[in-house]
C-alpha positions in Angstrom: 29.2 46.9 6.1 26.9 49.7 5.0 24.5 47.4 3.0 24.5 44.8 5.8 23.6 47.4 8.4 20.8 48.6 6.1 19.5 45.2 5.5 19.3 44.6 9.2 17.7 48.0 9.9 14.9 47.3 7.4 14.4 43.9 8.9 15.2 42.0 5.6 17.1 39.3 7.5 14.2 38.9 10.0 11.8 38.7 7.1 13.8 35.9 5.4 13.9 33.8 8.7 10.2 34.5 9.4 9.2 33.6 5.8 11.2 30.3 5.9 9.6 29.2 9.2 6.2 30.1 8.1 6.6 28.3 4.8 7.8 25.2 6.5 4.8 25.1 8.8 2.5 25.7 6.0 4.0 22.7 4.1 3.6 20.5 7.1 -0.1 21.4 7.4 -0.5 20.9 3.7 1.0 17.5 3.8 -1.4 16.4 6.5 -4.5 17.8 4.7 -3.6 16.4 1.4 -3.1 13.0 3.0 -6.4 13.0 5.1 -8.5 14.5 2.3 -6.9 12.2 -0.4 -6.3 15.3 -2.6 -4.2 15.1 -5.8 -0.4 14.7 -5.2 0.4 17.8 -7.4 -1.0 20.1 -4.8 1.9 19.7 -2.6 4.5 20.7 -5.2 2.3 23.5 -6.4 2.1 24.9 -2.9 5.9 24.7 -2.6 6.4 26.5 -5.9 4.1 29.3 -4.9 6.0 29.6 -1.6 9.4 29.7 -3.4 8.2 32.5 -5.7 6.9 34.4 -2.7 10.3 34.4 -0.9 12.1 36.9 -3.1 9.0 39.1 -3.3 8.7 39.2 0.6 12.5 40.3 0.8 12.0 42.9 -1.8 8.7 44.2 -0.1 10.6 44.3 3.2 13.3 46.4 1.7 11.0 49.0 0.0 8.3 49.2 2.5 8.0 50.0 6.2 5.2 49.4 8.7 4.3 52.7 10.3 1.5 53.7 12.8 -0.5 54.9 9.8 0.0 51.7 7.9 2.4 50.6 5.2 4.5 53.2 3.4 7.4 53.3 1.1 10.6 53.5 3.1 11.8 56.5 1.3 8.7 58.4 2.2 9.1 57.8 6.0 10.6 61.0 7.6 14.0 60.5 9.4 13.5 60.0 13.0 9.8 58.7 12.5 11.0 55.1 11.6 9.8 52.4 13.9 11.6 49.6 12.2 13.3 48.7 15.6 9.9 48.1 17.2 8.7 46.2 14.1 11.9 44.0 14.5 11.0 43.2 18.0 7.5 42.1 17.0 9.0 40.0 14.2 11.5 38.4 16.7 8.5 37.5 18.9 6.7 35.9 15.8 9.9 34.1 14.8 10.3 32.7 18.4 6.7 31.5 18.4 6.9 29.9 15.0 10.3 28.2 16.0 8.6 26.9 19.1 5.7 25.5 17.1 8.2 23.9 14.7 10.1 22.2 17.5 6.8 20.9 19.0 5.7 19.6 15.6 9.2 17.9 15.1 8.9 16.3 18.6 5.5 15.0 17.8 6.6 13.4 14.6 9.7 12.0 16.4 8.2 10.6 19.6 4.6 9.9 18.5 4.9 8.7 15.0 2.2 6.1 15.5 -0.6 8.1 16.7 -3.7 6.4 15.6 -6.5 7.9 13.5 -9.8 8.3 15.3 -11.7 6.1 12.9 -9.3 3.2 12.5 -9.8 -0.4 13.5 -8.2 -3.9 13.5 -10.2 -7.0 13.5 -8.4 -9.7 15.3 -8.9 -13.4 14.5 -11.9 -14.8 16.4 -11.3 -17.5 19.0 -12.7 -20.9 18.4 -14.5 -21.9 21.6 -16.2 -25.0 20.2 -15.9 -28.1 22.3 -14.2 -30.1 19.5 -12.0 -27.1 18.5 -12.8 -27.8 14.8 -14.4 -24.5 13.8 -11.3 -22.4 13.5 -11.9 -22.1 9.8 -15.3 -20.6 10.5 -14.0 -18.2 13.1 -11.2 -17.0 10.8 -13.6 -16.7 7.8 -16.2 -14.8 9.8 -13.6 -12.3 11.2 -12.1 -11.8 7.7 -15.5 -11.2 6.2 -16.2 -8.6 8.8 -12.9 -7.0 8.0 -13.7 -7.0 4.3 -17.0 -5.5 4.9 -15.6 -2.7 6.9 -13.1 -1.8 4.2 -16.1 -0.6 2.2 -16.7 2.1 4.7 -15.1 5.3 3.1 -14.0 7.0 6.3 -12.8 4.0 8.2 -9.1 2.9 8.1 -9.0 -0.9 8.5 -5.9 -2.9 9.2 -5.2 -5.7 6.8 -5.8 -9.3 7.5 -2.1 -10.0 7.4 -1.3 -7.4 10.1 -4.2 -8.2 12.4 -4.0 -11.9 12.2 -0.4 -11.8 13.1 -1.7 -11.4 16.7 -3.4 -14.8 16.7 -3.0 -16.6 20.1 -1.0 -13.8 21.5 -1.0 -12.4 25.0 -0.1 -8.9 23.7 -2.3 -6.3 25.5 -4.9 -4.6 23.3 -3.2 -1.1 23.8 0.1 -2.5 22.5 -1.7 -4.2 19.4 -3.3 -0.9 18.6 -0.1 1.0 18.9 1.7 -1.5 16.7 -1.1 -1.3 14.0 -1.7 2.4 14.4 -5.4 2.0 15.0 -7.8 3.6 17.5 -10.1 0.6 18.0 -9.8 -3.2 18.1 -12.4 -5.8 17.6 -12.1 -9.1 19.2 -14.4 -12.1 19.3 -15.1 -15.7 19.9 -17.2 -18.4 18.2 -18.9 -21.5 19.6 -20.6 -23.6 16.9 -22.6 -26.8 17.1 -24.5 -28.6 14.5 -27.5 -26.4 14.6 -26.5 -23.4 16.8 -23.8 -20.7 16.6 -22.7 -18.4 19.4 -20.7 -15.2 18.6 -19.4 -12.8 21.1 -17.8 -9.5 20.0 -16.3 -6.5 21.7 -15.2 -3.3 20.1 -12.5 -1.8 22.4 -11.2 1.8 22.3 -7.5 1.4 22.6 -6.5 4.6 24.5 -8.5 3.6 27.7 -9.7 0.0 27.1 -13.4 1.1 27.1 -15.8 -1.3 25.4 -17.6 1.0 22.9 -19.8 -1.8 21.7 -20.3 -5.5 22.6 -22.8 -8.1 21.7 -23.6 -11.7 22.2 -25.4 -13.6 19.6 -26.9 -17.1 20.2 -28.9 -18.2 17.1 -29.5 -20.9 14.6 -26.8 -21.7 12.1 -29.3 -20.4 9.5 -28.8 -16.9 10.9 -25.0 -16.7 10.5 -25.4 -14.3 7.5 -27.5 -12.0 9.7 -25.0 -12.1 12.5 -22.1 -10.9 10.3 -24.2 -8.1 8.8 -25.3 -7.0 12.3 -21.8 -6.9 13.5 -20.5 -4.9 10.6 -23.4 -2.5 10.7 -23.0 -1.9 14.5 -19.4 -1.3 14.3 -19.6 1.3 11.6 -22.5 2.9 13.4 -20.6 2.9 16.8 -17.5 4.6 15.1 -19.8 7.4 13.8 -18.9 6.9 10.2 -20.5 9.3 7.7 -22.6 6.7 5.9 -26.4 7.0 6.3 -28.4 4.0 7.7 -29.3 2.8 4.3 -25.8 3.0 3.0 -24.6 1.2 6.2 -27.1 -1.6 5.5 -26.0 -2.1 1.9 -22.4 -2.0 3.0 -23.0 -4.7 5.6 -24.9 -7.0 3.1 -23.1 -10.4 2.8 -24.0 -10.7 -0.9 -25.9 -13.9 -0.7 -29.0 -15.3 1.1 -27.7 -18.9 0.9 -26.3 -20.1 4.1 -24.7 -23.0 2.3 -22.9 -20.8 -0.3 -21.8 -18.5 2.6 -20.4 -21.3 4.5 -18.3 -22.5 1.7 -17.3 -18.8 1.1 -16.1 -18.3 4.7 -14.2 -21.6 4.5 -12.5 -20.4 1.3 -11.5 -17.2 3.0 -10.0 -18.9 5.9 -8.0 -21.4 3.8 -6.9 -18.8 1.5 -5.7 -16.7 4.3 -3.9 -19.8 5.7 -2.1 -20.1 2.3 -0.9 -16.5 2.4 0.5 -17.2 5.9 2.1 -20.6 5.1 2.6 -20.7 1.3 1.2 -24.2 1.4 -0.1 -24.7 -2.1 -2.6 -27.5 -1.3 -4.5 -25.1 1.0 -4.7 -22.6 -1.9 -6.3 -25.3 -4.1 -8.7 -26.2 -1.3 -9.7 -22.5 -1.0 -10.4 -22.4 -4.7 -12.6 -25.5 -4.5 -14.5 -23.9 -1.7 -15.1 -20.7 -3.6 -16.2 -22.6 -6.6 -18.7 -24.6 -4.5 -20.2 -21.2 -3.3 -20.5 -20.1 -6.8 -22.4 -23.3 -7.8 -24.7 -23.0 -4.9 -25.4 -19.3 -5.6 -24.4 -18.1 -9.1 -25.2 -14.6 -8.1 -22.7 -14.5 -5.3 -20.3 -11.8 -6.6 -17.7 -12.0 -3.9 -17.2 -15.8 -4.4 -16.7 -15.3 -8.2 -14.2 -12.5 -7.5 -12.2 -14.6 -5.0 -12.0 -17.6 -7.4 -10.8 -15.2 -10.1 -8.1 -13.8 -7.8 -6.7 -17.2 -7.1 -6.6 -18.0 -10.8 -5.1 -14.6 -11.4 -2.2 -15.4 -9.1 -1.6 -18.9 -10.3 -2.0 -19.0 -14.0 1.5 -17.5 -14.5 4.6 -18.8 -12.9 5.7 -15.2 -12.3 3.1 -14.8 -9.6 2.4 -18.3 -8.1 4.5 -20.9 -9.3 1.7 -22.7 -10.9 -0.4 -23.6 -7.8 -2.9 -25.4 -10.1 -2.2 -28.0 -12.8 -3.4 -26.0 -15.8 -1.8 -24.2 -18.7 -1.5 -20.5 -18.6 -4.2 -20.3 -21.3 -6.5 -22.4 -19.3 -5.8 -20.4 -16.2 -6.4 -17.1 -17.9 -9.7 -18.4 -19.3 -10.9 -19.4 -15.8 -9.8 -16.0 -14.5 -11.8 -14.2 -17.1 -14.8 -16.3 -16.7 -15.0 -15.8 -12.9 -14.2 -12.1 -13.0 -16.9 -11.4 -15.7 -19.4 -13.2 -13.4 -18.2 -11.1 -10.5 -18.8 -8.0 -12.6 -22.2 -9.1 -13.8 -23.3 -9.7 -10.2 -21.6 -6.9 -8.4 -23.6 -5.5 -5.5 -22.8 -2.0 -6.3 -21.2 0.3 -8.9 -17.9 0.7 -6.8 -17.3 -3.1 -6.6 -18.2 -3.5 -10.3 -15.6 -0.8 -11.2 -13.0 -2.5 -9.1 -13.7 -5.8 -10.8 -13.7 -4.2 -14.2 -10.3 -2.6 -13.5 -8.7 -5.9 -12.5 -9.9 -7.3 -15.8 -8.7 -4.4 -17.7 -5.2 -4.7 -16.0 -4.9 -8.4 -17.0 -5.8 -7.6 -20.5 -3.2 -4.8 -20.5 -5.8 -2.1 -20.9 -4.0 -0.3 -18.2 -5.0 3.3 -18.9 -8.6 2.2 -18.6 -7.8 0.4 -15.4 -6.2 3.6 -14.0 -9.4 5.6 -14.8 -11.6 3.1 -13.1 -9.5 2.7 -10.1 -9.2 6.5 -9.5 -13.0 6.6 -9.4 -13.0 3.5 -6.9 -10.6 5.3 -4.6 -12.8 8.4 -4.4 -15.4 6.1 -2.9 -13.0 3.8 -0.9 -9.9 6.1 -0.2 -8.6 3.7 2.4 -8.6 0.5 0.3 -5.1 -1.0 0.3 -6.2 -3.5 -2.5 -7.6 -0.8 -4.7 -4.5 1.4 -4.1 -2.2 -1.6 -4.9 -4.2 -2.4 -8.0 -3.8 1.4 -9.1 -0.1 1.1 -8.5 0.2 -1.8 -10.9 -2.0 -0.3 -13.5 -0.1 3.1 -13.3 3.2 1.5 -14.0 1.9 -0.5 -16.9 0.4 2.6 -18.4 3.5 4.9 -17.5 1.2 7.1 -15.6 3.6 8.6 -13.1 1.1 10.9 -11.6 -1.2 8.0 -10.7 1.9 6.1 -9.5 2.9 8.8 -7.2 -0.7 9.1 -5.8 -0.8 5.3 -5.2 2.6 5.3 -3.6 1.7 8.3 -1.3 -1.6 6.7 -0.4 0.1 3.4 0.6 2.4 5.4 2.9 -0.6 7.2 4.4 -2.4 3.9 5.1 0.8 2.7 6.8 -0.3 -1.0 7.2 2.3 -3.7 6.9 0.8 -4.9 3.6 0.6 -1.4 2.3 4.1 -0.6 3.2 5.3 -4.0 1.8 3.7 -3.0 -1.6 5.2 0.5 -1.4 8.7 -0.9 -0.9 8.3 -3.6 -3.6 7.6 -0.9 -6.2 9.6 2.1 -5.1 12.6 1.2 -7.3 10.4 3.0 -10.2 10.9 6.2 -8.2 14.6 5.8 -7.2 16.9 7.4 -6.8 15.3 10.0 -4.6 16.2 11.4 -1.1 12.6 11.5 -0.3 11.8 7.9 -1.0 15.2 6.8 0.5 14.1 8.5 3.7 10.7 6.6 3.5 12.5 3.3 3.2 14.6 3.9 6.2 11.6 5.0 8.2 9.8 1.8 7.4 12.6 -0.3 8.5 12.4 1.3 11.9 8.6 0.8 12.0 8.8 -2.9 11.1 11.9 -4.2 12.9 10.8 -7.8 12.8 9.4 -8.1 9.3 11.6 -10.2 6.9 9.5 -9.3 4.0 10.0 -5.5 4.8 13.7 -6.1 5.0 13.7 -8.0 1.7 12.0 -5.1 -0.2 14.0 -2.4 1.6 17.2 -4.1 0.7 16.3 -4.0 -2.9 15.1 -0.4 -2.7 18.2 0.8 -1.0 20.4 -0.9 -3.7 18.3 0.9 -6.3 18.9 4.1 -4.6 22.7 3.5 -4.6 22.8 3.3 -0.8 24.9 0.4 -0.9 26.3 0.8 2.7 22.8 1.0 4.2 21.8 -2.0 2.1 24.8 -4.0 3.3 24.1 -3.3 6.8 20.4 -4.4 6.4 21.2 -7.7 4.6 22.3 -9.7 7.8 18.9 -8.8 9.4 17.3 -10.4 6.4 18.5 -13.9 7.4 18.5 -14.9 3.7 18.3 -18.6 4.3 14.9 -19.3 2.7 14.6 -20.1 -0.9 12.5 -16.9 -1.6 15.5 -14.8 -0.6 17.9 -16.5 -2.9 17.6 -13.4 -5.2 18.5 -11.2 -2.3 21.8 -13.2 -2.0 22.6 -12.6 -5.6 21.8 -8.8 -5.4 24.0 -8.6 -2.3 26.8 -10.5 -4.1 26.6 -8.3 -7.2 26.7 -5.1 -5.2 29.8 -6.3 -3.5 31.4 -7.2 -6.7 31.4 -10.9 -6.0 30.4 -12.3 -9.5 31.4 -15.9 -8.7 29.1 -16.0 -5.8 26.3 -14.6 -7.7 26.9 -17.1 -10.5 26.5 -19.8 -7.9 23.1 -18.5 -7.1 22.2 -18.9 -10.8 23.4 -22.4 -11.0 21.5 -23.3 -7.7 18.2 -22.0 -9.2 18.8 -23.9 -12.5 19.5 -27.1 -10.5 16.4 -26.7 -8.5 14.2 -26.3 -11.6 13.4 -22.6 -11.1 11.4 -21.4 -14.2 12.8 -19.1 -16.8 10.7 -16.1 -15.2 12.8 -16.4 -12.1 16.1 -17.1 -13.8 15.6 -13.9 -15.7 16.3 -11.8 -12.6 19.7 -13.6 -12.1 20.7 -13.3 -15.6 20.0 -9.6 -15.9 22.0 -9.0 -12.8 24.9 -10.9 -14.3 24.7 -8.8 -17.5 23.7 -12.0 -19.5 21.1 -10.2 -21.6 20.8 -12.6 -24.5 20.4 -15.5 -22.1 17.8 -13.4 -20.1 15.8 -12.8 -23.4 15.8 -16.5 -24.2 14.6 -17.5 -20.7 11.4 -15.3 -21.4 10.8 -16.1 -25.1 8.2 -18.8 -24.4 6.1 -16.5 -22.4 5.6 -13.9 -25.2 1.9 -14.6 -25.9 -0.9 -12.2 -27.1 -3.5 -14.7 -25.9 -2.4 -14.2 -22.3 -1.3 -10.5 -22.1 0.1 -10.5 -18.5 2.0 -13.7 -18.9 5.0 -11.6 -20.0 3.3 -8.2 -19.4 3.9 -8.4 -15.7 7.7 -8.0 -16.4 6.9 -4.4 -17.5 6.7 -3.7 -13.7 10.5 -4.0 -13.6 12.4 -0.9 -14.6 15.2 -3.0 -15.9 13.0 -5.0 -18.4 13.3 -4.4 -22.1 10.1 -5.4 -24.1 11.7 -4.9 -27.5 12.8 -8.5 -28.1 9.2 -9.7 -27.6 6.9 -9.1 -30.6 3.6 -10.1 -29.1 4.1 -7.9 -26.2 5.3 -4.9 -28.3 2.1 -5.3 -30.3 0.0 -4.9 -27.2 2.0 -1.9 -26.1 1.4 -0.3 -29.5 -2.2 -1.0 -29.2 -2.2 1.1 -26.0 -0.2 3.8 -27.7 2.8 3.3 -25.2 6.2 4.2 -26.2 8.0 2.2 -23.6 11.3 3.8 -22.4 14.6 2.0 -22.5 15.4 -0.4 -19.7 17.0 1.3 -16.7 20.6 0.3 -15.8 20.8 -1.6 -12.6 23.2 0.4 -10.4 24.1 -2.7 -8.5 24.6 -5.1 -11.3 27.5 -7.6 -11.3 30.8 -6.6 -12.8 31.5 -8.1 -16.3 32.9 -11.6 -16.6 36.7 -11.6 -16.4 37.7 -12.8 -20.0 41.5 -12.9 -19.2 
């Protein structure tokens, strides 16, 4: 009891509580600052390490030193009866109560106001087609999306993705609710009326908190002025939100990238149709979009964005892994088309940042992933809020085994918080599982997006990788796994429950329906049929098309060693690929009795 009493008298216990509370608040502030300033992710762990080292030092300091009216003094040098540790203790109690109150307020803020929007954040809703014949929806969609794409290039402006914003098409949801759902401070809405030779565009930039119209404009011009209309809208929005870009930078940012109205018309149509494909998975619409982008390229060979969009469709479709072969072409033909279009986009890029982004995409497809990471880190210094650049970095980081870059990308996706960003985070978080931190993130995103089947699908897989089988099993019914794309979720669920027969039925169903070997591989690995899984992928081992099989490196359970062409590419990059990770929810072995 003597030691405990002396510890109390010297305020060592108070110092411990005070230090822990202060350190916790420091970490909360650091987390916010690191996210907002887009600082390296290692800064957070470094601050935590410094605070941990400081804890015993503070306790030792409290034991040996005492605060006196004359200042600090060694406790042994303070005369008996002159000690004021009881007064110091009261002051420390007051500080502890203050810090504890601040911690409670901060906890309440995070709990009840998790979606507080950033000041400079915006959602661009789909524009309404007001044309008499109601046949200009594609133009209205394309114009809204191009304005969105332009605003993304503003460094200090957070822009909700097309997928998230366009989900509110034809909705009666109040602007304030839309802004709250999307975690943005401003919403842009508009309408389009187009005739053969005239175009009328009306836009309103609305501040969500009070419904105030920050900026509005009505354009009634010749169809030949449509490029100028788009540029004016983007410029004025960025200016109204008081972004940090100077007027010349704003003008450059707003530029459409072409002076050809015909090329721009084809481009807007392509954007609208490709967006329609993403919403409906209608493959014919994707082909129509590609044709439109190619027409834009023909009309204006210097139109970099049109080249890039064409390349991205080819990128998604030249392997069955990503698109199921949307276009009737061999992987070699598709890869050649991709490279041709992307090189044209690079050569005609409007600025260095866009050029680096396109170069990084090409480098990733050629499995020059370390170079891609280097380029993308530079891109994100210029465009810290770009979901597409962050997602690209996440892919390149995994392919180069750069876990520092991977953590950076994952944290940035969570910071951005958009539906698309979160979906990409969840689809790749298995690389970082198991982790209590990431498990908590998964559970938080399920609550944030209670109606998104895509989020449920990715979260279900992430929880299984984390070993949180009970939580995954609870989530599964909400997935409503009836669509074909969720067939793999059914097999994962069956395996995690030990129902091998049910999982084997899923594999037979995929084989009967002609699913390619790239899809059957997932079933076979889950079932422990590793030899059959290797055989399913053998035909895709090609040095001519690196990512034909290289994309499988993004799965932690994939083993590249049976594939000579892929291994030679990894050796070229100096990568010593780790052994495949054991799937914690794999099916039990076949009963041989």
